[in-house]
LUMDORO-551268 format. One record per residue: x, y, z of N, C-alpha, C, O in turn. Coordinates in steps of 0.001 Angstrom, whole numbers, plus 500000, padded with zeros to 6 digits. Example, Ala and Ser with C-alpha at 12.3 -4.5 7.8 and 13.67 -1.06 7.14 Angstrom:
BEGIN
513190494310507800512300495500507800513200496700507800514236496681508465/512850497750507080513670498940507140512900500030507870513409501138508039/
This chain:
BEGIN
500803498550500237500068499997499741500941501244499782501846501362500608/500586502375498672501189503338499248500627504259499380499771504550498544/500896505149500555500549506390501120500672507251500518501741507034499948/500057508837499961500313509950499875500058510959501025498964511026501586/501242511834501387501028512828502430500626513838502685501245514548503479/499685514175502219500302516118501582498552517291502773497361517551502605/499457517496503631499002518028504581500285519597504031501340519679503402/499058520862504959498631522240504962499490521900506696499795520858507276/499628523345507032500139523289508314498981523730509721498405524817509766/498930523373510069498062523287511126498467525162511857499599525449512245/497451526029511883497808527325512067498251527912513433497300528415514032/499734528004514254499859528166515217499983526797515972499855526856517195/500209525604515419500369524619515709501598523953515695502507523933516525/501437523282514347502740523236514022502607523267512305501499523198511773/503727523365511603503899523451509898503629522064509393503555521009510023/503454522392507664503253521476506910504252519934507251503760518810507346/505463520211507363506573519927507081506684518740508314507272517659508346/505960519359509165506139518593510510504801517647510635504807516534511161/503418518419509940502220517555509866502642515973509158502327514867509599/503539516326507796503155515151507433504395513903507851504449512751507419/505398514637508906506070513840509713505211512867510787505249511654510994/504637513658511211503453513081512825503144511703511698503791510657511663/502243511990511034501438511244510040502571509516509579502542508292509713/503394510609509018504576508881508725504551507890509878504191506720509748/505020508526511191505485508038511871504314507391512485504638506327513013/503075507668512595502250507052513309501277505763512106500580504809512454/501628506279510587501539504930509802502764504079510097502563502866510042/504118504521510430505068503052510077504904502526511312504938501300511413/504679503402512574504145502307513662503347501434513289503737500266513305/502123501715512886501116500956511730501056499752511713500855498670512264/501517500841510163501686499832509626503028499697508257502992500211507139/504209498753508915505404499058509074505814499202507553506529500079507068/505052497884506756505437497663505539504987498487504187505146498224502995/504305499690504921503601500398503756504754501335503135505875501324503643/504479502077502121505741502425501363504426504321501277503370504653500739/505488504949502195505083506734502226505573507263501061506644507018500505/504013508588500492505283510005500278505210511351500843504088511847500737/505928511950501310505247512855502402505749513463500985506627513158500178/504114515134501141503967516072500471503974517239500988503285518102500444/504552517482501865504272518631502074503245520093501467503397520406500287/502610520609502018501546521634500669501736522973501406502295523236502471/500984523865500345501504525566501161500358526125499857500466525764498685/499309527040500360498887528158499445498822529113499328497856529732498881/500361529746499888500954531132499301501481531801500482502181532814500446/500932530887502034501502531664503690502707531037503645503530530729502783/502495530876505507503174529950505826503958529039505165503318528089504713/505604529021504886505749527441504729506090527658503395507239527330503101/504991528396502000505450528539500852506791528404500436507218527329500016/507689529717500547509363529275499922509821528276500625510520527488499988/509648528043501774510762526759501778510364525381501259511306524680500889/509068524837501160508022524217500801508387523983499213508590522861498749/508441525168498465508939524745497195510081524578496407510263523996495337/510895525278497238512596525118497248512776524315497391513417523716496527/512383523658498546512822522487498993512920520677497289513690519861496782/510968521362497245510618520522496270511513520459494993511619519396494380/512319521874494489513269522059493376514555521503493661515357521130492804/514767521452495254516034520853495092517094522200494945518197522143494401/516475523444495576517122524750495925518119524730496804518558523660497223/518713526185497283518920526581497950518643527524498321518657528527497607/518151527534500089517366528673501076518498529127501535519395528575502172/518250531070500823519319531496501539518461532777502677517806533731502259/518750532384504382518558533510505500518432535009504653518726535200503473/517916535971505612517775537114505324517500538109506761516486537574507210/517775539021507525516652539448508165516627540847507489517304541687506895/515585540584507900514586541940507478513562542584509334513547542150510486/512939543685508661512129544345509348510672543286510015509756543415509203/510400542697510747508694542223510990507633543155510688507939544278510287/506493542844510825505694543339510676505303544782511394504478545575510939/505836544902512239505631546936513543507648546881512974507905548033513323/508548546524512600509473547071512381510736545991513054511911545938512693/510284545453513774511526544749514834512202543199513651511815542446512758/513227543467514365513939542496513025513205540847513091512365540647513968/513450540093512449512654538506511865513852538185511462514637539028511027/514201536581511588514915536310510430513719535444509452512799534670509717/514205535953508374513019535286507994513618534568506330513840533376506540/513933534931504801514336534348503940514137534183502480513108534647501990/515198533439501558514253533160500092514950532466499338516160532629499182/514122531440498673514622529834497792515169530624496724514571531557496189/516539530151496374516891530317494825516987529220493671518186529214493392/516476528480493024516475527133492394516211527476491183515479528329490681/517039526547490711517221526841489064515660526336488503514811525546488917/515777527155487452514766526938486077514388525904486422513403525701487131/515449524750485766515285524216485298514991522316485827514898521276485175/514928522646487320514718522084488622512893522257488859512324521834489866/512287522858487874510373523224488268509879522896487309510056523542486276/509066521739487346508106521145486537507359521749485301506515522642485377/507657521324484499507471522368483147505929522621483631505553523686484122/504935521266483379503875522142484006503530523968484958502657524837484939/504370523802485411504466525202486692505536526580486075505531527776486367/506427525754485089507296527168484234506303527690483650506247528919483651/505077526805482886504081527080482031503113528331482460502507529150481769/503185528200483490501321528774485109501983530397485035501334531432484883/504092530205485257504145531860485416504322532412484236504193533626484396/504616532099482820504480532913481521505645533883481785505395535048482095/506838533468481678507864534281481791508890534115480292509155533043479747/509314535383479877510275535239479196511507534974479409512402535774479683/511592533487479248512714532613479874514322532511478873515118531575478950/514449533564478107516237533497477041517292534096479020517511534881479943/517505532684478233518806532499479548518725532385480819519122532821481900/518256531855480449517347531388482237518038529724482928517760529098483951/519081529447481728518958528703482469520702528809482828521436527821482861/521046529890483019522221529987483984522400530390485067523390530599485769/520572530564485243520431531890486632518825531074487516518129530130487143/518747531786488521517237531718489420516525531706489213516304532525488321/515481531013489591514387531826490200514814532196491860515714531617492470/513843533428492490513466533324493803512073532977494058511068533384493474/512190532096495100510777531815495762510802532635497427511630532592498337/509424533386497270509712534549498879508698533996499061508302533085498334/507894534562500361506076534397501118506647535291501531507860535366501729/505502536417501788505769537454502390505170537257503638504758538344504044/504832535938504787504353535610506178505640535502506819505839535773508003/506589535057505918507865535176506651508598536464507122509599536463507840/507952537594506610508646538628506532507478539394507448507933539591508575/506257539833507322504943540632507090504127539719507347503270539498506492/504132539055508366502843537917507717502604537785509700503574537753510457/501098537727510203500211537724511027501252536647512184501963537034513111/501111535829511908501950534711512905502808535238513774502974534759514896/503661536658513166504776537958513334503963538385514733504302538565515903/503634538402514536502274539263515674501653538599517392501066537564517079/501574538717518568501188538691519351499734539292518780499501539942517761/498594538677520152497036538978519414497070540171519892496509541046519234/497975540662521620497488542396521192499020543175520299499421544339520301/499323542474519913500311543478518276499093543404517209498739544560516974/498576542776516718497646542882515718496914544204515189495687544256515105/497718545226514852496931546747514173496612546539512768497606545961512327/495918546664511981495862547010510695496808548308510368497663548338509482/496558549114511047497261550636511544498663550914511265499142551750510498/499289549990512092500581550068512758501622549509511475502637550045511031/500940548198511066501362546910510454501919547497509170501468548534508684/503249546566508456504184547269507408504064545929506977503891544842507527/504294546585505148505458544955504432506472545541503718506744545477502519/507071546208504768508829547101504332509715545415504731510788544936504365/508768545004505509510252543752505631510128542887504554511118542168504417/509020542673503539508313541957502425509511542722501206510489542264500614/508888543986501221510291544946500237511279544360500299511845544033499256/512075543873502170513222543782501578513974542691501035515068542425500537/512483542000501480513096540361501025513212540481499541514204539879499132/512404541161498453512077541587497198513493541957496107513993541576495049/513732543132497386515514543682496932516431542428497258516836541811496273/516735542063498262517638541040498183518066539607497354519101538945497286/516352539466496611516554538365496097516644538945494480516659538098493587/516698540254494154517082540785493566518394540783492690518610540637491487/519469541090494214520581541581494399521152540494493827521914540491492860/520512538987494851520861537836494622521259537344492925522130536486492776/520743537791492016521056537807490715519820536625490780520106535457491043/518645536988490555517533536464490061516643536721489470515878537654489713/516547535777488381515779536026487364514234536749486797513698537424485917/514043536011488061512335536332488640511890535435489979512165534301490374/510956536665490532510095536300491790508845535419491882507716535731491504/509096534669492248507666534406492926506881534033494324506500532889494569/506684535192495242506273535759495720504942535015496826504401536117496732/504243534430497482502967533991497703502893534859498725503911534935499411/502202535372498952500611536099499678499870535903500527499039536789500725/499844534995501173499209534624502645500023534503503237501190534148503069/498824535122504842499234535062506172499583536605506626500141536843507697/499170537683505642499153538972506275498995539321507046497968538844507530/499689540391507954499111541050508782499201542482508057500082543321507869/498678542423507937499259544024507202497981544708505713497694543976504765/497506545924505829496465546843504895496790548021504604496135549051504762/498405547797503925498770548691503635499315549253502152499998550203501770/498794548400501689498430548257499790499967548224499124500259548614497993/501187547458500474502216547458499721502963548775499876504148548622499582/502698549870500196503211550964500473504030550682500849504930551260500241/504562549813501882505926549810502474507170548775502497508299548805502987/506314547706501618507128546670500398508055547763498696509045547539498001/506661549237498741507486549697497418508205550643497859508649551408497002/508651550980499686509092552152500303510393551255500317511416551931500208/510509550487500378511457549543500411512348549027498681513392548378498748/512137549168498185512591549391496561512615550072496317513218550214495254/511915551531497068512811553291496512511705554267495993512018555294495391/510495553948496222509323555041496223509396555506497405509851554952498406/509035556328497319509177557587499077507884557733499000507105557263498171/507544558901500565506204559120500167506278560467500962506742560384502099/505830561855500454505872563225501052504609564098501868503404563849501910/505116564819502269503886565913503334503937566763501993504182566485500819/503501568253502877502969569116502053504506569600501792505061569661500696/505173569996503330506593570404503848507360569759503120508494570202503298/507359568620502098508633568110501196509284566181502469509766565059502314/508742567171503610508640565617505014508434564603504272507454564442503545/509885563426504500509612562291503972508581561302505273508883561176506460/507595560836504710506536559618505867507591558410505542507993557823504538/507824558367507018508289556428506923507959556277508503507786557108509394/507945554713508464507463553844507580505772554344507221505036554932508013/505388553883505671503992554866504996503093553612505920503188552648505160/502715553389506495502007553458507835500467554005507487500156555138507120/499545552778507731498164553734508085497938554665508550497389555647508051/498187554566509219498140555538510491498774556903510118498574557813510924/499427557147509139500627558118509117499689558546507603499492559706507241/499304557572507031498647558409505416498114560001505586498772560814504937/497217560432506228496649561639505951497810562043506022497548563161505578/499212562100506261500448563104506222501035563156504650501836563963504179/500333561964503964501215561605502882500219562373501809499012562142501880/500748563321500776499846564372499807500749564026498634500010564128497655/502200563599498135502646562911497151503866561892497055504760561773497893/503703561059495664504605560119495667505708560596495233505460561791495074/506728560421494953508074560230494154508456558622494406508179557649495108/509321559088493278510543558142493100510202556289492537509393555362492571/511528556734492061510713554564491583511777553172491975512856552821492451/510390552705491296511747551681492287512506550836491865512086550475490766/513905550023492287514696549472491787514870549173490517514187548309489969/515617549715490023516444549380488590516770547950488654517523547527489531/516200547126487702516913545761487420515908545104488191516376543966488232/514455545052489057513913544281489614513572543572488146513324544089487056/513663542151488566513418541143488052511766541320487984511056541997488728/511335540393486712509435540292486697509034539709488187509984539284488845/508016539659488653507351539112489385506282538275489649506194537711488558/505161537668490535504898536757489889504211536646491339504963536292492246/502705536940491701502272536539492974501647535478492908500945535197491937/501805534696493957500946532986493848499260534065495093499310534639496181/498546533910494482497113534277495174496186533496494413496203533125493239/495094533276495671494008532687495520493019533048495892492129532210496034/492790534274496167491479535311496334491684536274495157492624536933494712/490214536039494805490000537559493837489358538695494098488690539315493271/489495538936494984489204539794495988489776541738494944490609542244494192/489068541889495393489697543994494625489520544409496022489137544002497119/490123545701495249491236546401496934489925547297497805489851547757498944/489258547273496971487756548369498415486848547458498264486921546451497560/485658547942499178484595547699499169484015546542500097484455546579501246/482917545303499757482426544750500891483694543669500975484381543270501915/483679543405499637484986541793499211486240542434499369487144541660499056/486653543562499739487988544160499617488509543773500786488087543185501782/489496544225500445490840543799501870491106545022503069492208545471503386/489755545425503641489780545875504948488663545085505176488722544130505950/487267545498504354486410544498504514486246543048504681485168542669505139/486848542462504482486747541113504807488168540755505272488114539902506159/489391541118504972490525540777505606490998541438507265491648540841508122/490533542578507324491534543542508290490749542734509992491522542715510951/489401542188510198488721542037511830490303541321512153490949541568513171/490791540310510952491304538926511956492587539863511805493559539180512125/493086541480511356494092541967511682494075542654512267495188543106512536/493009543240512876493124543536514169492060544851514430491601545368515449/491903545133512873490593546357512172489503546440513554489384545490514329/488833547590513690487976547626514502486794547820513728486704548976513314/485717546950513348484858547439513016484001548865512575483138548971511704/484641550093513641484458551920513802485400552387512588485396553450511967/486238551208512445486827552272511844487379551840510101488139552378509296/486600550695510095486154550562508170486654551884507320487577552344506649/485181552175507927485333553640506725486768554228506476487508554146505495/486961555064508109488331555691508050489403555259507001489993556055506270/489680553213507018490741552599506362490134552763505110491022552562504281/488987553049504494488424552321503544488962554031502459489501553991501353/488718554884502971488535556382502140490332556292502362491102556182501408/490703556351503575492489556559503411492928555609501925493491556161500980/492647554456501917493434553632500595492598554053499877493536554696499405/492075554237499520490940555440498274491901556030497551492276555846496393/492397557086498759492923557906498178495014557829498058495936558393497469/494834557005498813497085556523498716496682555761497607497649555720496846/495530555004497034496224554417495445495499554808494563495658554101493568/494404555974494335494558556415493160496246557448493044497022557610492102/496258557977494530497702558716494116499405557691493431500220558058492584/499350556221494363500277555655493512499431555429492152499929556200491331/498763554977491774498206554487489897498390555970489318498375556115488095/498543556951490065499105558764488896500351558580489509501131559376488987/500860557967490293502219558398489990503171557058489402504388557211489497/502626555648488750503060555010487931502583554913486559502936554098485707/501711555879486458501163555710485446500446554524484465500733554121483338/499127554070485653498544553823485792497263553936485635496828554893486275/496148553129484815494816552591484733494490553154486379495319552839487232/493362553927486772492954553292488048491745552287488279491074552005489271/491741551906487090490782550543487535491717548948488020491087547913488238/493257549012488123493839548356488968492702548453489953492052547441489689/492175548980490781492440549339492176491083547871492129490739547226493119/490591547694490811488722546669490916489734545374490201489197544267490164/490298545421489980491318544238489467491098543034490814491065543230492029/490948541536489885490875540669490751491747540088491824491744538865491680/492415540413492731493138539419493610493857541277494203494589541320495192/493467542679493382493882543439494292493959543480495433495004543813495992/492628543080496218493012543415497966493598541948498491493574541768499708/493956541225497909494680540284498737495932540458499762496621541473499661/496255539400500824497229540433502056497521542297501592498510542844501105/496284542803501977496372544301502429496506544687501255496725545897501197/496457544034500016496542545174498676498102545192498284498580546071497566/498924544020498885500181544108498229500450544070496052500928544613495056/499270542392496910499496542526495310498907543810493941499487543744492857/497988544685494092497653546383493881498710546512494263499275545475493917/499776547449495050500899547781495150501768547507493956501974548192492955/502333546051494401503134545357493085502953545259492198503992544981491599/501668545349491223501041545602490315501083547240489878501793547624488949/500534547827490387500803549047490017502097549714489644502323550497488722/503169549062490884504634549740490471505266548806489829505924549422488991/505411548013489744506406547168489454505746546092488430506410545058488507/504637545952487458503892545204486548504243543394487148504385542388486452/504285543498488292504010542080489068502451541302488605501340541580489056/502665540668487972501010539174487950501075538419488419502144537827488568/499824537985488966498795536793489492498796535913489394498228535602488347/499187535023489987499421533159489456498490532680490303498507533152491439/497475531653489978496531531017491226497580529820492035497994528688491786/497702530756493053498140529869494404498558528534494633499618527995494951/496979528029494283496694526343494444496981525475493715497192524302494022/497033526120492313497479525392491454498792525929490604498715526034489380/499905526235491266500677526401491357501101525605491915501233524468491461/501466525991493156501799524374494220501936523394493696502991522769493584/500659523045493206500380521513492454500853521099491476500984519952491049/501225522409490956502140521551489584503571521717489994504417520952489529/503831522473490663505451522678491219506158520936492127507211520301492168/504758520851492695505055519662493545504743518182492478505254517086492705/504088518384491669503749517507490985503262515729491309503494514520491337/501884517616491611500328516909492639499804515412491976499657514337492558/499615515708490751498937514774490482499378513829489949498515512985489706/500784513470489515501422512294489626502180511427490834502912510442490929/501755512089491413502113511426492607500928511106493355501328510200494087/499593511315493647498111511173493925497885509974492685497260509046493198/498142509728491440498237508548490906498696507378490574498365506579489698/499911507368491790500744506299492231500489506192493481501495505724494015/499683506377494229499695506281495411497483505277495988496358505099495521/497910505147496617496700504049496693495842504939497696494611504932497705/496392505469498278495760506194499349495680507751499833496879507966500011/495204508625500064495466510550500020495443510893501359494310510672501788/496382511458502459496293511890503624496062513307503485496905513945502856/495140513861503928495264515218503836494989515858504950494827515211505985/494850517766504936495070517818506427495189519649506896496031520230506211/494548520449507818494954521602508209494444521860509025493388521237509126/494697522768510042493897524174510886492919523547510986492607522459511470/492275524613510300490700524995510094490362523955508634491162524120507713/489527523189508461488738523459507814487500523630507443486678522931508036/486856524823506111485730525334506503486135525341504749487173525111504128/484618525765504319483978526105502980484950526275501721484948525664500652/486034527610502326486820527993501604487376527072501198487587527111499986/487965525608502088489055525527501784489117524463500568490121523837500229/488025524400500072487802523580498680487466524806497423486842524853496363/488002525401497972488311527008496834489465527236497104489544527247498332/490957527536496409491519527538496244492880527678497410493740528558497370/492765526275498677493292525956499854494054525007499017493439524305498215/495397524917499136496215523517498793495065522580499206494451522158498226/494527522061500608494194520428501073492644520629500271492051519551500228/492194521294499899491013520846498808491576520971497522490904520516496597/492953521626497193493143520770495333493602519580495747493416518642494971/494338519288497108494414517881496978493114516965496236492973516615495065/492147516720497590491013516426497641490697515895496231490705514770495732/490286517704495569489520517494494238490920516521493261490776515439492692/491375516823493294492479516381492699492478514530493099491554514108492404/492821513842493541492479512851494374491122512333493650491056511826492530/490081512573494528488991512271494185488424512169492162487363511733491715/489472512682491494488808512604490480489477511758489568489124511387488449/491012511385490542491205510166489828491244508738490609491886507699490452/490282509168491497489425507445491909490274507361493155490348506155493391/490923507994494031491663507967495268491200507809496186491099508966496594/490629506960497203490211507182498497490345508269499011489977508982498078/490755509348500299490708510378500725490564510343502324490030509379502872/491086511489503082491538511242504136491839512459504722492963512933504884/490318513145505160491036514904505372490941515116506977489793514919507375/492100515561508270492579515589509605492506517087509068493021517536508045/491675517793510092491581518953510456490953519334511905489782519174512249/492394520068512937491980520746513543490391520846514550490093520535515703/489582521513513261488647521845513267487726521875512008487997522631511075/486228520745511968485668520903510234484419522286510864483879522559511936/484430522846509448483183524010509723482904523811508361482592524820507729/482950522595507685482617522936506371482259521307505421483248520690505028/481157520851505185480844520100504676482074519231503432482419519847502424/482630517719503725483277517731502598483119516749501239482300515831501282/483655516895500441482612516102499221482623514642499056483751514245499345/481911513747498741481923512872498790482928511868498378483794512327497633/483036510592498679484491509970498715485430510010499256486394509244499251/485152511319500013486624511886501164485745511890503138484791512529503582/486707510827503806486458511170505000486821511428505670487786510779506072/486295512843506551486451513219507806487133513217508733486984512075509169/488232514033509768488167513416511222488542514726511313489152515447510523/487912514994512805488198516139513274489304516076514202489432514852514204/490269516525515055491388515878515356490679517115517192491525517458518018/489572517403517335489736518708518806488077518245518765487171518324517936/488238517680520250486715518000521027485993518921520805486619519855520303/484827519137520957484534520298520556484211521000521818483556522041521772/484612520520522914484494521192524217486175521304524741486402521485525937/487102521203523926488785521604524005488500523106523608487779523656522776/489501523572524698490243524454524860491233525177523585492239524585523194/490884526293523097492450526654521782493365526505522389494454526401521825/493240526437523852495435526823523493496139525429523898497332525134523830/494338524168524623494852523067524713495448522258523766496397521474523812/493987522944522095493857522066521358495483521803520796496127520755520767/495934523458520288496298523927519449497891522891520263498144521761519845/498395523282520928498888522277522600499638520596521555500690520100521153/497772520322521609498155519087521615497845518464519450497062517664518938/498431518954519138497824518685517396498604517915517419498107516806517222/500688517868517710501079516936516339499912515270517192499115514524516623/500220515293518192499812514123519769498216513840519250497836512693519485/497138514809518514495982514134517478496299513296516891496094512095517068/497009513985515871496577513941514826496999512768514639496369512041513872/498142512303515277499104511146514718498366510254515605498080509297514886/497953510066516638496060509122517214495469509133516351495252508028515856/494665510756515439493987509899514347494080509713513323493138509842512541/495311509326512970496015508630511818496171507183512056495652506404511256/496875506711513141497827505761513298495870504905514179495869503718514504/494574505770514370493213504771514195492783504523513206492463503376512895/492643505699512327492108504806510798493183504222510217492648503381509494/494098504146510097494878502968509092494528501976509926493851501061509456/494846501949511089494815500704511827493719499354511091493868498237510597/492318500550511487491115499286510638491066498825509936490089498102509741/
C-alpha cells in the first residue's frame, strides 16, 4: 500500500512538514510495510518558500529584515534552478525565459517577513503594520541575481497596499512640506500628499501566488473582508477605506497606470500588496494552489498512491476553493483515490468520497487543542489506518 501524505500547516500549531512527518511516524508504527510519499503543501502563506525550494532541490538563503511592526525577524528566500521546476509550473509563470538556464528563480513568502503569525494577539493592528520587510526580501532576491521572483502572499498582517514594500524598493512618500513619511503605515497616511521616486532598477519580473479574487475596496475588499482578523475595529473600517482609496489613486497616478487597477481580481489580497506591486512593478498574479500543485507534481504523486491523507488546522467551505488541501482532495477524487482529511476544526462539508476526521473535541480549550495538535494527529491517523 502506498500512501501520499499531503498536509498543509495547522496554523499556530505545527507546520506542513511536521504534520507530514507526524502522520508518517504514526503509519510506520501501525503499518511498517507500507510505502509513504511525504508532500508538504502550502497555499502562499507560511511555509510556501521553504516547501517549493526544497521540492526543486534549491538553496534557501537566510535574511534578517524588518517584521510587520519593524522589529528585526529572521526570514529568507529560496533560489531554484529553472530546470528543476516541473514544466507545467514553468508554463503557469508565463515568463520570458531566454538566458534562464544559468540563473535562478527566487521563491519568497510575505508571511515570513510581514505575516500575522509574527505578532501576538495584542500586537495585531493594521494601522501600524507594514510590508517593508517583504520589500527588503524582494530587494535582496534581486541583488542575489534572481532572473524572476515568485511571491506567496498568504498570512498577511498588513493593510498598507504594499506601500511599505515599495518604500523598500525605492518609492518615497512626502508631506506638503516635503518631509518624508516613513514608515508609510496607514496611521500616517493622512500626512502623505505626494509620492516620488521609482522602484529598484533591474528588478526582475514578479509573479504573485494568490488564490483570492478580492478587489482592493468594497465589501469584498482588503479591509472589509480581511481587516478584522488583523485587528481592524469595525468603527475604523470607513476611515481605512477612505484613506486606502486616496492612496491607491495617488499611487496609480504616480506610476502612470489606470485607476481601474484598484478593481482587478486579487488586488485586495494580503492587504493590497498585489495592487501595489502590480501598479509599481508590473507584477502579475498566478493561481497559487494550481502553481503549488504543478510545482510539487501533485497529480503524478496522487496517481501513484493507493490512498491520500491531507489536512490543515481549520477546514471550512473556503478550503475547497483555492486552498492546498482542497486542491489535493479534488485531484484525488478525480483520480478515484480514497481520501482522508484531518483537521483541528471541521466547519464545512467535504465532498463524497472524502472521509473527514476532527482532531479536537468540541469542548477543547483552544490553547490545549493547539498544544496537542501533533499528538492528536498521530493518534487519529493511527486509528484510521489500523482499522
